[in-house]
C-alpha positions as CSV (number, residue, x, y, z in Angstrom):
1,M,13.0,-2.7,-5.9
2,Q,10.4,-1.3,-8.2
3,V,7.1,-1.3,-7.4
4,K,3.3,0.5,-9.0
5,L,1.8,2.7,-6.2
6,N,-1.9,3.6,-7.5
7,G,-0.9,3.1,-10.8
8,Q,2.5,4.8,-11.0
9,D,6.1,3.0,-11.1
10,I,7.8,3.7,-7.8
11,S,11.5,3.1,-6.6
12,T,11.9,2.4,-3.0
13,Q,13.9,0.7,-0.6
14,T,11.4,0.0,2.0
15,T,10.9,-3.7,2.9
16,T,7.2,-3.4,4.6
17,L,3.8,-2.1,3.3
18,L,3.5,0.4,6.4
19,H,6.8,1.4,5.6
20,L,5.7,2.7,2.4
21,L,2.8,4.2,3.1
22,Q,4.8,6.6,5.8
23,E,7.1,7.2,3.0
24,Y,4.6,7.9,0.9
25,K,3.0,10.2,3.5
26,I,-0.2,8.6,2.4
27,D,-3.2,8.7,5.3
28,T,-3.8,5.4,6.9
29,K,-7.5,6.7,8.3
30,S,-10.2,5.1,6.0
31,I,-8.0,3.3,4.2
32,A,-8.0,-0.4,2.4
33,V,-4.6,-1.6,0.7
34,A,-4.3,-4.6,-1.9
35,I,-1.5,-5.8,-3.0
36,N,-1.8,-7.9,-6.2
37,L,-5.3,-7.8,-5.7
38,E,-5.1,-9.6,-2.3
39,V,-6.8,-7.3,0.4
40,I,-4.3,-6.6,3.5
41,K,-5.7,-6.3,6.6
42,E,-4.6,-3.2,8.3
43,D,-3.0,-5.0,11.3
44,K,-0.6,-7.2,9.2
45,W,0.8,-3.3,7.5
46,H,3.7,-3.4,9.3
47,T,5.1,-7.0,8.6
48,H,3.8,-7.5,5.5
49,P,6.6,-7.3,3.0
50,L,7.0,-5.9,0.0
51,K,8.5,-7.6,-3.3
52,D,9.5,-6.0,-6.4
53,G,7.1,-5.6,-8.4
54,D,4.2,-5.5,-6.0
55,T,1.4,-3.7,-7.6
56,I,-0.3,-2.0,-4.4
57,E,-3.5,-0.2,-4.5
58,C,-4.7,2.0,-1.8
59,L,-8.8,2.4,-1.6
60,T,-10.3,5.4,0.1
61,F,-13.8,4.7,1.8
62,L,-16.4,7.6,0.5
63,G,-19.9,8.0,2.5
64,G,-23.1,8.9,0.5
65,G,-26.2,7.6,0.0
C-alpha cells in the first residue's frame, strides 16, 4: 500500500500504525501521531489500521520557554 509519512510517499505492507512506526524506526517516546489530520491516541496505535492513501504525521514535542 502507498501512504505518506511525514511528507514522504512510502510503500509498506504493514497493516497497523505501531508496526509502521517500528518499521521506520521512529522513536515513539514523546510524539503524537495524526492520520489524515486526526490524532490517534497512543493506546490505539497497535490496533489502528492503515489504509492505502493515508497521510501520517509524527509530531515531536519540544520544551522551552
